NUTOR-521107 format. One line per 5 residues: for each residue y, z, x of C-alpha. Coordinates in nm, 2 decimals, decimal comma. Layout:
N
Y/Z/X  ...
END
This chain:
572
15,55/13,60/5,71  15,51/13,94/5,57  15,57/13,96/5,21  15,82/14,25/5,10  15,80/14,22/4,71
15,57/14,13/4,44  15,54/13,79/4,40  15,69/13,58/4,08  15,45/13,42/3,83  15,31/13,12/3,96
15,48/12,82/3,85  15,26/12,61/3,60  15,23/12,23/3,64  15,45/12,06/3,40  15,25/11,76/3,33
15,35/11,75/2,97  15,69/11,60/3,10  15,53/11,28/3,19  15,54/11,13/2,85  15,92/11,15/2,86
15,93/11,01/3,23  15,96/10,62/3,29  15,64/10,43/3,36  15,54/10,38/3,73  15,64/10,03/3,74
16,00/9,93/3,64  16,26/9,66/3,76  16,62/9,77/3,90  16,86/9,73/3,60  17,12/9,61/3,87
16,89/9,37/4,11  16,62/9,29/3,86  16,37/9,34/4,16  16,09/9,58/4,12  16,16/9,94/4,21
16,00/10,24/4,31  15,99/10,51/4,05  16,00/10,88/4,01  16,04/11,19/3,79  16,29/11,34/4,04
16,48/11,19/4,37  16,57/11,48/4,59  16,85/11,35/4,84  16,83/11,56/5,16  16,55/11,64/5,40
16,69/11,97/5,51  16,52/12,29/5,45  16,67/12,33/5,12  16,58/11,99/5,00  16,24/12,00/5,14
16,22/12,32/4,92  16,34/12,17/4,61  16,07/11,89/4,68  15,81/12,13/4,73  15,86/12,33/4,41
15,90/12,04/4,20  15,59/11,85/4,33  15,39/12,19/4,31  15,50/12,18/3,91  15,33/11,86/3,87
15,67/11,65/3,90  15,65/11,31/4,06  15,92/11,36/4,34  16,04/11,16/4,59  16,27/11,30/4,87
16,49/11,06/5,07  16,67/11,15/5,38  16,90/10,95/5,58  16,85/11,05/5,93  16,51/10,93/6,09
16,40/11,30/6,14  16,40/11,61/5,88  16,56/11,93/5,93  16,92/11,89/5,88  17,11/12,17/6,00
16,79/12,33/6,09  16,68/12,06/6,32  16,51/12,11/6,64  16,56/11,82/6,88  16,52/11,74/7,26
16,79/11,80/7,53  16,69/11,69/7,85  16,31/11,77/7,79  16,42/12,12/7,64  16,37/12,18/7,27
16,68/12,30/7,13  16,83/12,45/6,78  17,09/12,18/6,72  17,27/12,40/6,47  17,09/12,71/6,33
16,94/12,92/6,58  16,80/13,20/6,34  16,59/13,20/6,04  16,58/13,53/5,94  16,71/13,50/5,59
16,44/13,28/5,47  16,33/13,43/5,13  15,98/13,58/5,14  15,91/13,47/4,77  15,97/13,12/4,88
15,75/13,19/5,17  15,47/13,31/4,93  15,52/13,04/4,68  15,48/12,76/4,90  15,20/12,91/5,10
15,40/12,93/5,44  15,22/13,25/5,57  15,07/13,17/5,92  15,20/12,81/5,93  15,49/12,96/6,14
15,54/13,25/6,37  15,87/13,44/6,34  15,99/13,69/6,63  16,26/13,95/6,54  16,36/14,13/6,88
16,44/14,48/6,90  16,80/14,41/7,01  16,96/14,26/6,75  17,32/14,19/6,92  17,42/14,23/7,27
17,81/14,27/7,30  17,99/14,25/7,64  18,31/14,32/7,65  18,53/14,01/7,79  18,78/14,24/7,99
18,66/14,57/8,09  18,29/14,56/8,16  18,14/14,76/7,90  17,89/14,66/7,62  17,75/14,77/7,29
17,38/14,67/7,21  17,29/14,69/6,84  16,91/14,77/6,78  16,69/14,67/6,49  16,65/15,06/6,48
16,99/15,21/6,37  16,89/15,55/6,52  16,87/15,41/6,89  17,18/15,23/6,82  17,35/15,55/6,71
17,21/15,74/7,03  17,39/15,49/7,25  17,70/15,48/7,05  17,72/15,88/7,11  17,79/15,83/7,49
18,15/15,63/7,40  18,46/15,82/7,35  18,48/16,00/7,03  18,10/15,89/7,02  17,94/16,13/6,80
18,18/16,05/6,53  18,16/15,69/6,56  17,77/15,71/6,56  17,75/15,90/6,24  18,01/15,64/6,09
17,78/15,37/6,22  17,50/15,53/6,05  17,66/15,57/5,72  17,77/15,24/5,70  17,45/15,08/5,80
17,26/15,27/5,55  17,50/15,14/5,28  17,50/14,81/5,38  17,10/14,79/5,36  17,07/14,95/5,02
17,36/14,70/4,90  17,18/14,42/5,07  16,86/14,48/4,94  17,03/14,50/4,59  17,21/14,16/4,64
16,85/14,02/4,77  16,75/14,03/4,38  17,07/13,85/4,31  17,01/13,58/4,59  16,66/13,51/4,41
16,80/13,43/4,08  16,98/13,13/3,88  17,34/13,24/3,80  17,36/13,33/3,42  17,63/13,15/3,19
17,90/13,36/3,13  18,08/13,17/2,89  17,97/13,43/2,61  18,07/13,74/2,80  18,34/13,90/2,56
18,39/14,21/2,76  18,43/14,32/3,14  18,10/14,51/3,10  17,94/14,20/3,00  18,09/14,00/3,27
17,97/14,24/3,55  17,65/14,25/3,42  17,62/13,88/3,41  17,77/13,87/3,78  17,50/14,12/3,88
17,24/13,89/3,72  17,16/14,21/3,53  16,96/14,34/3,81  16,93/14,74/3,79  17,08/14,93/4,07
16,73/15,00/4,21  16,76/15,16/4,56  17,12/15,25/4,57  17,24/15,59/4,59  17,52/15,75/4,42
17,84/15,59/4,44  17,69/15,27/4,59  17,75/15,07/4,25  18,11/15,13/4,23  18,15/15,09/4,62
18,01/14,73/4,55  18,28/14,64/4,31  18,56/14,81/4,55  18,43/14,62/4,86  18,37/14,29/4,73
18,75/14,18/4,74  18,84/14,39/5,05  18,89/14,25/5,43  18,58/14,30/5,65  18,81/14,46/5,88
18,94/14,70/5,61  18,57/14,80/5,51  18,42/14,85/5,86  18,73/15,06/5,97  18,67/15,33/5,69
18,35/15,41/5,88  18,42/15,35/6,24  18,74/15,39/6,49  18,62/15,22/6,78  18,80/14,87/6,85
18,52/14,68/7,01  18,25/14,80/6,73  18,49/14,72/6,46  18,53/14,37/6,59  18,15/14,33/6,63
18,11/14,43/6,30  18,38/14,25/6,10  18,32/13,93/6,26  18,01/13,86/6,03  18,25/13,84/5,76
18,47/13,53/5,92  18,15/13,38/6,11  18,15/13,01/6,01  18,44/13,03/5,76  18,80/12,94/5,81
18,92/13,30/5,75  19,00/13,61/6,00  18,83/13,94/5,96  19,17/14,06/5,80  19,13/13,82/5,53
19,08/13,92/5,19  18,75/13,87/5,05  18,57/13,88/5,38  18,40/14,20/5,28  18,21/14,03/5,04
18,10/13,77/5,33  18,00/14,08/5,54  17,80/14,23/5,24  17,62/13,91/5,15  17,52/13,85/5,53
17,33/14,21/5,51  17,08/14,07/5,25  16,75/14,08/5,40  16,50/13,80/5,47  16,13/13,76/5,57
16,09/13,95/5,89  16,45/14,11/5,88  16,59/14,40/5,72  16,95/14,36/5,73  17,19/14,62/5,79
17,51/14,67/6,01  17,35/14,49/6,30  17,30/14,17/6,07  16,97/13,99/6,12  16,80/13,80/6,44
16,50/13,64/6,36  16,36/13,32/6,59  16,10/13,08/6,46  15,88/12,99/6,75  15,91/12,61/6,82
16,26/12,63/6,69  16,40/12,63/6,31  16,25/12,29/6,29  15,88/12,48/6,32  15,99/12,63/5,99
16,12/12,30/5,85  15,78/12,12/5,96  15,59/12,40/5,76  15,79/12,34/5,47  15,74/11,95/5,48
15,37/11,99/5,53  15,36/12,19/5,21  15,57/11,95/5,00  15,33/11,66/5,10  15,05/11,88/5,01
15,19/11,95/4,68  15,20/11,55/4,65  15,56/11,49/4,74  15,67/11,17/4,90  15,92/11,19/5,19
16,10/10,91/5,33  16,35/10,93/5,64  16,58/10,67/5,74  16,67/10,60/5,36  17,02/10,67/5,34
17,18/10,71/4,95  17,47/10,49/4,88  17,53/10,56/4,52  17,36/10,77/4,25  17,32/10,51/3,97
17,41/10,62/3,61  17,44/10,45/3,26  17,66/10,62/2,98  17,67/10,94/3,18  17,32/10,97/3,22
17,14/10,94/3,57  16,91/10,63/3,62  16,81/10,70/3,97  16,96/10,62/4,34  17,07/10,33/4,54
16,99/10,29/4,91  17,15/10,15/5,20  16,86/9,90/5,25  16,91/9,78/4,91  16,62/9,91/4,74
16,66/10,10/4,43  16,45/10,43/4,34  16,44/10,47/3,94  16,44/10,82/3,81  16,59/11,00/3,51
16,67/11,32/3,74  16,84/11,36/4,08  16,87/11,68/4,27  17,14/11,65/4,56  17,13/11,90/4,84
17,42/11,74/5,04  17,74/11,88/4,98  17,91/11,89/4,63  18,21/11,68/4,76  17,96/11,40/4,90
17,77/11,41/4,56  18,03/11,41/4,33  18,31/11,22/4,47  18,14/10,99/4,72  17,81/10,88/4,55
17,92/10,88/4,19  18,23/10,68/4,03  18,55/10,84/3,85  18,41/10,72/3,54  18,08/10,96/3,56
18,30/11,25/3,72  18,61/11,22/3,53  18,94/11,32/3,71  18,96/11,68/3,61  18,63/11,79/3,80
18,74/11,57/4,09  19,05/11,74/4,12  18,88/12,09/4,10  18,64/11,98/4,34  18,92/11,85/4,60
19,07/12,21/4,58  18,73/12,36/4,70  18,78/12,54/5,02  18,55/12,34/5,27  18,75/12,30/5,59
18,53/12,33/5,87  18,64/12,56/6,20  18,30/12,63/6,38  18,15/12,41/6,64  17,83/12,43/6,83
17,76/12,42/7,22  17,43/12,38/7,36  17,39/12,45/7,72  17,09/12,38/7,94  17,08/12,62/8,25
16,84/12,61/8,54  16,82/12,96/8,56  16,87/13,27/8,34  17,23/13,37/8,35  17,31/13,70/8,45
17,51/13,95/8,24  17,61/14,25/8,46  17,71/14,48/8,14  17,34/14,43/8,03  17,19/14,65/8,31
16,90/14,56/8,54  16,70/14,28/8,52  16,45/14,44/8,30  16,72/14,57/8,05  16,87/14,20/8,05
16,53/14,07/7,93  16,53/14,30/7,64  16,92/14,32/7,56  16,98/13,94/7,61  16,70/13,85/7,32
16,96/13,94/7,05  17,27/13,77/6,96  17,53/13,77/7,25  17,87/13,82/7,08  18,17/13,79/7,31
18,49/13,91/7,14  18,74/14,21/7,22  18,90/14,34/6,92  18,98/14,24/6,57  19,35/14,11/6,67
19,16/13,90/6,90  18,98/13,71/6,64  19,29/13,69/6,43  19,48/13,52/6,70  19,21/13,27/6,76
19,18/13,21/6,39  19,58/13,16/6,36  19,55/12,88/6,59  19,30/12,68/6,36  19,53/12,72/6,05
19,80/12,50/6,26  19,53/12,26/6,35  19,49/12,37/6,71  19,16/12,50/6,89  19,18/12,84/7,01
19,26/12,93/7,36  19,01/13,20/7,36  18,75/13,10/7,09  18,49/13,34/6,95  18,16/13,28/7,12
17,82/13,40/6,92  17,53/13,27/7,17  17,14/13,32/7,19  16,91/13,25/7,47  16,61/13,12/7,26
16,41/13,04/7,57  16,38/13,41/7,63  16,19/13,49/7,30  16,01/13,10/7,30  15,93/13,01/7,66
15,72/12,72/7,51  16,07/12,56/7,42  16,11/12,51/7,82  15,78/12,42/8,04  16,01/12,43/8,37
16,16/12,78/8,37  16,48/12,64/8,26  16,69/12,80/7,99  16,88/12,71/7,67  17,20/12,87/7,56
17,29/12,82/7,19  17,63/12,92/7,09  17,83/12,90/6,81  18,21/12,82/6,88  18,50/12,94/6,66
18,76/12,84/6,58  18,79/12,47/6,61  18,92/12,28/6,33  18,80/11,97/6,17  19,15/11,84/6,14
19,25/11,89/6,52  19,58/11,77/6,60  19,53/11,43/6,78  19,18/11,43/6,68  18,85/11,50/6,83
18,88/11,29/7,15  18,66/11,30/7,46  18,93/11,52/7,63  18,96/11,74/7,32  18,58/11,79/7,31
18,57/11,85/7,68  18,85/12,10/7,66  18,68/12,30/7,38  18,36/12,31/7,58  18,55/12,44/7,88
18,70/12,69/7,69  18,37/12,81/7,57  18,23/12,85/7,90  18,54/13,03/8,03  18,45/13,29/7,76
18,08/13,29/7,90  18,22/13,33/8,25  18,40/13,64/8,16  18,08/13,85/8,08  17,83/13,62/8,28
18,02/13,52/8,60  17,88/13,21/8,76  17,71/13,06/8,46  17,92/12,72/8,48  17,76/12,68/8,82
17,41/12,67/8,65  17,47/12,43/8,39  17,23/12,13/8,40  17,36/11,98/8,05  17,55/12,07/7,77
17,62/11,91/7,42  17,91/11,98/7,20  17,90/11,94/6,80  18,24/11,97/6,66  18,32/12,03/6,29
18,40/11,64/6,27  18,04/11,56/6,40  17,90/11,78/6,11  18,10/11,56/5,86  18,01/11,23/6,03
17,67/11,30/6,14  17,56/11,55/5,94  17,75/11,45/5,60  17,95/11,78/5,52  18,27/11,70/5,40
18,53/11,89/5,57  18,27/11,98/5,86  18,18/12,31/5,71  17,87/12,42/5,82  17,78/12,64/5,49
17,94/12,32/5,29  18,21/12,53/5,12  18,38/12,86/5,25  18,18/13,17/5,17  18,36/13,44/5,00
18,42/13,64/4,66  18,57/13,36/4,51  18,33/13,11/4,57  18,00/13,30/4,51  17,73/13,29/4,25
17,87/13,11/3,94  18,18/13,02/4,13  18,01/12,82/4,40  18,11/12,56/4,44  18,33/12,62/4,12
18,26/12,76/3,75  18,11/12,52/3,55  17,86/12,36/3,79  17,75/12,67/3,97  17,44/12,69/3,80
17,30/12,39/3,95  17,31/12,14/3,67  17,64/11,91/3,63  17,80/11,76/3,33  17,64/11,42/3,41
17,32/11,43/3,25  17,02/11,43/3,49  17,19/11,56/3,80  17,13/11,88/3,99  17,32/12,04/4,30
17,15/12,21/4,54  17,19/12,29/4,90  17,45/12,53/5,10  17,73/12,45/4,88  17,56/12,63/4,55
17,45/12,96/4,53  17,38/13,15/4,70  17,52/12,99/4,99  17,43/12,87/5,34  17,19/13,00/5,60
16,81/12,92/5,63  16,73/13,09/5,30  16,57/12,80/5,09  16,73/12,99/4,78  16,92/12,71/4,67
16,64/12,47/4,68  16,42/12,69/4,50  16,66/12,82/4,23  16,79/12,46/4,15  16,42/12,31/4,14
16,31/12,61/3,89  16,60/12,55/3,68  16,51/12,17/3,65  16,15/12,26/3,59  16,26/12,49/3,32
16,46/12,19/3,16  16,18/11,95/3,17  15,94/12,19/3,01  16,18/12,26/2,76  16,23/11,86/2,71
15,86/11,81/2,68  15,82/12,05/2,41
END
């Protein structure tokens, strides 16, 4: 992983905190039996939990991580489908934070590949296609051949440049702990606090005020100011709604588009977004983080489901496991979604009625399914050109949609508890980039399918699941004729599966809807948006906290650093 910025100061071992932590042998206050002890228990073995455990252990904090599933990775899991290694949920890792990779010594432990083609977008009805390349000038050169192409190309380059600069600016925000705004008395102070007081380095004249104007906009309006090509507008604006219960016309999706332009290790954002694949699947990155955490001294347990966060008089005392065991610890850091943590693992007395009411009102209804398709051959996309051209263009994300109104129609169905007749499908073929995933020349197509609401009318029965998978395949058939005849196996993961099997309340892949009103200090809601909670010793992390979802590692690193600072102050 290539470093992009100067590494922050190394975290010094917090050995002086040990005097304030419990002795190594204690008895469960509830069961009276000998119990394991730790300085901190981390709940959740996804990439954020592992990052947090690694940071804590590196700082000399005795850390036990517990994961309910028998394997690590969470939504960055790589698992087997009929002998082929497949990314179960997340299929790209391009926004993983460079400073986290440096801090944990991950360079050289995992190989990342960024294809030249970031996105290939075949039109579902007219046979045309667009390719967005890593090189924006190459994209512009292809756009110049379309109707009004010169104007479209110039607008694309202008938008790309602005998104790259703003994304680089927000990168500074992403790596920081949101400040406390309670003392702010003026709009200037509030805006400075929102921006984490980061200087507008790298921005050009007008970018700063454009940030404030763009944040509450819809992605559709934002993009339309730069380009006037219906297909290109839809491709670009779609990123403001991906994974969220919104359409590109929804207010605030402009913010989601800006945040999606934040750079990561090996990627440089921009209008095309990121497409970076870990060789071995996203699980290879997870394995590298887990190895680093163990190397720093963290204990990692799988098959250890937490049934309760124990507390006494508003103070955390540890966790209770489904096995009947308790782990005693004065601090718990949960990477589960905020609702699971605060509403399910704690009693009403601990959280209080007002916090529970506010949490229930947080928008976290999932509308995104994941479809993994095993194929006996590489599918043919006529709009991609010759076989040699296909080999290049199909390495990026494959986004299938026509125009913004088509996305909105798909979104409308989900608002009324129905799956879309024509869902938006964004796919990748990871076996094209990483042949090691399949040793027998078969190919895997990994597809995000949106919109499919968690609260589907009639429920997610076997027939409903088949219907959604069939509709997604029909969308694929519109641009890759005959693909259905080459399907060997398929696996559908619905929002209700994310809720039941991955523990995401509401079935939201990002735990909480992403947008201007649920970002930074307001993620998941104001008052608990800086990782610490009103329950003494309990910290939140994961996709439902700042800076949000995706394989970034930032929530885990930020929350761990906030807790480490607290431990140091407590030991002074």
